[in-house]
C-alpha positions as CSV (number, residue, x, y, z in Angstrom):
1,X,-16.7,-48.1,-130.3
2,X,-17.8,-46.6,-133.6
3,X,-15.5,-46.7,-136.6
4,X,-14.1,-43.6,-138.1
5,X,-16.5,-44.0,-141.1
6,X,-19.5,-44.3,-138.8
7,X,-18.5,-41.2,-136.9
8,X,-18.1,-39.3,-140.2
9,X,-21.5,-40.4,-141.3
10,X,-23.0,-39.2,-138.0
11,X,-21.1,-35.9,-138.1
12,X,-21.8,-35.1,-141.8
13,X,-25.2,-33.5,-141.4
14,X,-23.9,-30.9,-138.9
15,X,-20.8,-29.7,-140.8
16,X,-20.9,-26.4,-142.7
17,X,-19.6,-25.6,-146.2
18,X,-16.1,-24.6,-145.1
19,X,-15.6,-27.8,-143.1
20,X,-16.9,-29.8,-146.0
21,X,-14.4,-28.2,-148.4
22,X,-11.5,-28.8,-146.0
23,X,-12.6,-32.4,-145.5
24,X,-13.0,-33.0,-149.3
25,X,-9.6,-31.3,-150.0
26,X,-8.0,-33.5,-147.4
27,X,-9.5,-36.7,-148.8
28,X,-8.4,-35.8,-152.3
29,X,-4.9,-35.0,-151.2
30,X,-4.5,-38.3,-149.5
31,X,-5.6,-40.5,-152.4
32,X,-2.6,-41.8,-154.3
33,X,0.0,-40.4,-152.0
34,X,1.7,-41.3,-148.8
35,X,-0.4,-40.4,-145.8
36,X,2.3,-38.9,-143.6
37,X,3.5,-36.1,-145.9
38,X,0.0,-35.2,-146.8
39,X,-1.0,-35.1,-143.1
40,X,2.0,-32.9,-142.2
41,X,1.1,-30.5,-145.0
42,X,-2.5,-30.3,-143.8
43,X,-1.4,-29.8,-140.2
44,X,1.2,-27.2,-141.2
45,X,-1.5,-25.1,-142.7
46,X,-3.3,-24.9,-139.4
47,X,-1.9,-22.1,-137.2
48,X,-3.0,-23.9,-134.0
49,X,-0.8,-26.9,-134.8
50,X,2.9,-26.7,-134.2
51,X,5.0,-29.5,-135.7
52,X,8.2,-30.4,-134.0
53,X,11.5,-29.6,-135.7
54,X,12.9,-32.3,-137.9
55,X,16.1,-32.5,-135.8
56,X,14.3,-34.8,-133.3
57,X,14.0,-37.7,-135.8
58,X,11.8,-40.7,-135.3
59,X,10.6,-41.8,-131.8
60,X,12.5,-44.9,-130.7
61,X,10.3,-47.9,-129.7
62,X,11.0,-49.2,-126.2
63,X,10.9,-52.9,-125.6
64,X,7.8,-54.2,-123.8
65,X,7.9,-54.8,-120.1
66,X,7.1,-58.3,-119.1
67,X,5.5,-58.4,-115.6
68,X,4.5,-61.3,-113.4
69,X,0.9,-62.2,-112.4
70,X,-2.4,-61.6,-114.1
71,X,-2.3,-59.1,-116.9
72,X,-4.3,-55.9,-116.1
73,X,-6.4,-56.3,-119.2
74,X,-7.6,-59.7,-117.9
75,X,-8.5,-58.1,-114.5
76,X,-10.5,-55.4,-116.2
77,X,-12.4,-58.0,-118.2
78,X,-13.2,-59.9,-115.0
79,X,-14.4,-56.8,-113.2
80,X,-16.8,-55.9,-116.1
81,X,-18.3,-59.4,-116.1
């Protein structure tokens, strides 16, 4: 699976000037600041993105389920070999 940087390098030749400006503005806004507030600001400017109300708060983390038997990931690896 390609890294984000590799995907960006592959995509770069096909983006137009507007997309390049948005990307550059996003990168500049993320440097030296917390990522989450900058990301929320960026997404809030997009009319297609609707952020949930702040009343919901953070998502609680559920404890992991411990099953019996062979883990599914091990079964998938065996199938692919």
